[in-house]
C-alpha positions, 0 to 999 in steps of 0.5 A: 538281259540274254539275247537268243537269235533264231534264223531260218527259211521263210516257212521253215517253222520259226514262228511255230518254234517261237509259239512253243518256246514262249509258254515254256520259258514263261512257265519257268518264271522268265520275262521274255520279249521278242524282236521280229525283223520284217523283210517287206513294208509292213504296217501295224496301223489301220487306214482311217484310224486317228493314229494312222492319220497322225502319221500320214500328216507327218508325225515322226512318232505316234504312241497309242495307249489303252488300259490293256496295252500301248504301242509306239510307231516311228516313221523312218522317212528315208532314214537308215534302218536302226541296228539290232542294238539300237532296237534292243536299247528301246526295249524294257529289260527282261530275262531273255530276248528272242530275236531274228539272227543274224542278218550278216550270215543270211546275206553272206549265204545269199539267203537274204538280199538285204545287206546288214547294217554297218557297224564296227562288230556285227553279230556274226563277228562277235560270235566268230571272235568269241568262238576263236577264244574258246577254240584256243582254250580247246587247243591248249587242253588237247595239246597238253593231253597229247604232250603229257598223256601219262602225267595228265592222264585225267585230262587225256581220259576226260577228252576221250583218250589219246587218239581222240585228243589228237583228232580233236586237236587236228580239227581245231587246227583245221578250224583256225585255217578256215577261220583265217581264210574266211576272215581275210576274204570278208575283210577284203570284200568289205573294202580297202578301208577295212583291210587297212584297219586290220593291218594298221590298227586304226580305221578312217571314218568319213564325216558321212559315216559319222552322220549315218551312225548317229542317225541310226543310233537315234 
């Protein structure tokens, strides 16, 4: 199952884009599901309905089913908000999942006051670490094109020529510096335990952290 994330300001047209994407993807014979994160208290039930009364009486989960559809509602009751991975695990497998992404980026840019859920590698980190591998491959290719422009003329030409290959190699180097600076700043911002884990290679986890992680995974 492939995951595609979409982020933007409220009112910027995310829902309009979703409404245009879904019919086209389905027309191409893809099974598609969506995940929507709400930044406020919301309810899909109606006061007075039996399912609403079940939840108000203390039920942890209420499942409502009919011949057309079924819906499962779970009350967190002060438990930690589940992570995106935990929510995806509850969905049936499909070809493509459209989700709101990424809480980490929105929080770091001060576009969202809600802190992202804590886990070993969040969505932004996964994207960053994947990008650095691709950048490394790009540096090798541009470096070879600069080092052997005649012998590897086909590669130099593929990269746009010798001057362009040098420019691309320079931009990748700048990217490494920015990645290093931002990464170090993020690690320091995350606290001493995170910085120590980066240096030593191991992370100290408290019993409270384990309880929170297990509760989020349920």
